C-alpha positions in Angstrom: -28.9 13.2 14.2 -28.1 10.9 11.3 -30.2 8.1 10.0 -29.5 5.1 7.9 -30.5 5.9 4.3 -33.3 3.9 2.7 -32.3 0.8 0.7 -35.4 1.4 -1.3 -34.1 4.8 -2.3 -30.8 3.4 -3.4 -32.7 0.8 -5.5 -34.5 3.6 -7.2 -31.2 5.4 -7.8 -29.9 2.2 -9.4 -32.7 2.1 -11.9 -32.1 5.8 -12.8 -28.4 5.1 -13.2 -29.1 2.1 -15.5 -31.2 4.4 -17.7 -28.6 7.1 -17.7 -25.7 4.9 -18.4 -27.2 2.7 -21.1 -29.0 5.6 -22.7 -26.0 8.0 -23.1 -22.9 5.7 -23.2 -21.9 2.2 -24.1 -20.9 0.6 -20.8 -19.0 -2.7 -20.7 -19.1 -4.2 -17.3 -16.5 -6.8 -16.3 -16.3 -8.8 -13.1 -19.6 -7.6 -11.5 -20.0 -11.2 -10.2 -17.1 -10.5 -7.8 -19.3 -8.1 -5.7 -20.6 -10.2 -2.8 -24.3 -11.0 -3.4 -25.2 -10.4 0.2 -23.8 -8.7 3.2 -21.8 -5.5 3.7 -19.4 -4.4 1.0 -17.4 -1.3 0.1 -16.8 -0.3 -3.5 -13.6 1.8 -3.8 -13.8 3.6 -7.1 -11.3 5.7 -9.0 -12.6 9.2 -9.7 -11.8 10.6 -13.2 -15.2 11.7 -14.5 -18.0 13.9 -13.1 -20.5 11.1 -13.3 -18.5 8.2 -11.9 -21.2 7.9 -9.1 -24.1 7.5 -11.5 -22.0 5.2 -13.6 -21.5 2.8 -10.7 -25.1 3.1 -9.5 -26.2 2.0 -13.0 -23.7 -0.9 -13.5 -23.1 -2.3 -10.0 -25.1 -5.5 -9.4 -26.5 -4.1 -6.1 -27.8 -0.7 -5.0 -25.0 1.6 -3.7 -25.0 4.4 -1.1 -22.3 6.8 -2.1 -20.6 9.3 0.1 -20.9 12.6 -1.8 -19.5 16.0 -1.0 -22.1 18.3 0.7 -21.6 21.0 -2.0 -23.6 18.8 -4.3 -26.6 18.8 -2.0 -28.0 22.1 -3.2 -31.7 22.9 -3.9 -33.7 20.2 -5.7 -30.6 18.1 -6.4 -29.9 17.8 -2.7 -33.4 16.5 -2.1 -33.1 14.1 -5.0 -29.8 12.7 -3.8 -31.1 12.1 -0.3 -34.2 10.5 -1.9 -32.1 7.9 -3.7 -30.1 7.0 -0.6 -26.9 9.0 -1.1 -24.9 10.3 1.9 -23.8 13.9 2.4 -20.3 14.4 3.8 -18.5 17.6 4.9 -14.9 17.1 3.7 -13.6 20.0 5.7 -13.3 17.9 8.8 -14.5 14.7 10.5 -18.3 14.6 9.7 -19.6 12.4 12.5 -23.1 12.3 11.0 -21.7 11.0 7.7 -19.5 8.5 9.5 -22.5 7.1 11.5 -24.7 6.9 8.4 -22.0 5.1 6.4 -21.4 2.6 9.1 -25.2 2.2 9.4 -25.3 1.2 5.7 -22.7 -1.5 6.4 -24.2 -2.7 9.6 -27.5 -3.3 7.7 -25.7 -5.3 5.1 -25.7 -2.7 2.4 -23.1 -1.5 -0.1 -21.2 1.7 0.5 -19.5 3.5 -2.4 -16.4 5.6 -1.8 -14.1 7.7 -4.0 -10.9 7.3 -1.9 -9.1 10.0 -3.8 -11.6 12.5 -2.4 -12.0 14.6 -5.5 -12.0 14.1 -9.3 -8.5 14.0 -10.6 -6.3 11.6 -12.6 -8.3 8.6 -11.3 -5.1 6.7 -10.6 -5.5 6.1 -6.8 -2.2 8.1 -6.2 -3.6 9.8 -3.1 -6.0 8.1 -0.7 -7.9 9.5 2.2 -7.9 7.6 5.5 -11.7 7.3 5.7 -11.8 4.2 3.5 -9.4 2.3 5.8 -11.5 3.4 8.9 -14.8 2.1 7.4 -13.2 -1.1 6.2 -11.4 -1.9 9.5 -14.3 -0.8 11.7 -17.0 -2.7 9.9 -15.0 -5.7 8.7 -16.6 -5.3 5.3 -14.6 -6.4 2.3 -13.4 -3.8 -0.2 -14.1 -4.3 -3.9 -11.8 -2.3 -6.1 -13.5 -0.7 -9.1 -11.9 0.9 -12.1 -14.0 3.2 -14.3 -12.2 3.8 -17.6 -13.6 6.2 -20.2 -12.2 7.7 -23.3 -9.1 9.9 -22.9 -9.9 11.6 -26.2 -11.3 15.1 -25.5 -13.0 15.2 -28.9 -16.8 14.7 -28.9 -17.2 15.9 -25.3 -20.1 18.1 -24.7 -19.2 18.8 -21.0 -15.7 18.8 -19.5 -15.1 15.9 -17.3 -17.6 13.6 -19.1 -16.7 10.8 -21.6 -18.0 11.6 -25.2 -21.6 10.6 -25.6 -22.1 7.1 -27.0 -18.5 6.2 -26.3 -17.5 3.0 -24.6 -17.0 3.2 -20.8 -15.4 0.2 -19.1 -16.3 -0.6 -15.5 -14.1 -3.3 -14.1 -14.7 -4.9 -10.7 -11.9 -6.6 -8.9 -11.5 -9.3 -6.2 -12.7 -8.4 -2.7 -10.1 -8.1 0.0 -9.8 -7.2 3.6 -8.1 -4.0 4.6 -7.2 -5.0 8.1 -4.5 -7.3 9.4 -7.0 -9.5 11.1 -6.3 -8.1 14.6 -9.3 -5.8 14.6 -7.1 -2.9 15.9 -8.1 0.6 14.9 -5.0 2.5 16.2 -3.5 5.2 14.0 -0.6 2.8 13.1 -3.1 0.1 12.1 -5.2 2.4 9.9 -2.0 3.8 8.3 -0.9 0.2 7.5 -4.4 -0.5 6.2 -4.3 2.5 3.9 -1.0 1.4 2.4 -2.5 -2.1 1.9 -5.6 -0.6 0.2 -3.5 1.6 -2.1 -1.4 -1.4 -3.2 -4.6 -3.4 -4.0 -6.3 -0.5 -5.8 -3.3 0.5 -7.9 -2.7 -3.1 -8.9 -6.3 -3.5 -9.9 -6.3 -0.4 -12.0 -3.2 -1.6 -13.9 -4.9 -5.0 -14.4 -8.1 -3.3 -15.6 -6.2 -1.2 -18.2 -4.5 -4.3 -19.5 -7.7 -6.3 -19.6 -9.6 -3.6 -21.5 -6.8 -2.6 -23.8 -6.8 0.9 -22.3 -3.1 0.7 -21.4 -1.9 0.7 -25.0 -4.6 3.2 -26.1 -3.7 5.7 -23.4 0.0 5.5 -24.3 -0.7 6.2 -27.9 -2.5 9.4 -27.0 0.2 10.8 -24.7 
């Protein structure tokens, strides 16, 4: 039986994330004011670094409940993640407990964080899972696209998949949008259309974020 995670736990996680981010890196946060101050919202985040979750927890203006793969919930770390309001999800199939818990976050006016690409990769939103569309259409919550842009230079990295310590990391929040077509339909066709709509918004935001931060030219110079 699933339960709605504690908002207080997520608030504690946010404070920990703030300490981690500002202690180890140099975050530059742009557009945080675009996240709705109250009510349900979904943060759709590109996934290029191992610590994208903590990065968002420490830089988002509100506490966030992330859907995290169940493989991370091992031993003391599992208890810690649950304690700070994070949600365990089994990606091998439809995890009804995770779905219920995530919808519970939104029904209680909280912020749900999702990596729509599923696993860490290029971080370019090239492949999206259908779960994001379902949560957005089912709840009616707006989606806020978020681009996390770290250094593409591998020098100075102590751990693979992490930006170099003390390097600048840009977190760019985009304009909220509705995934649905306004009909409220949750048919397969409607969710497929919503997924296409979401991908278009997220891809456009990522391109805008790269131009805004100057990452576009820097990335091209390193290819």
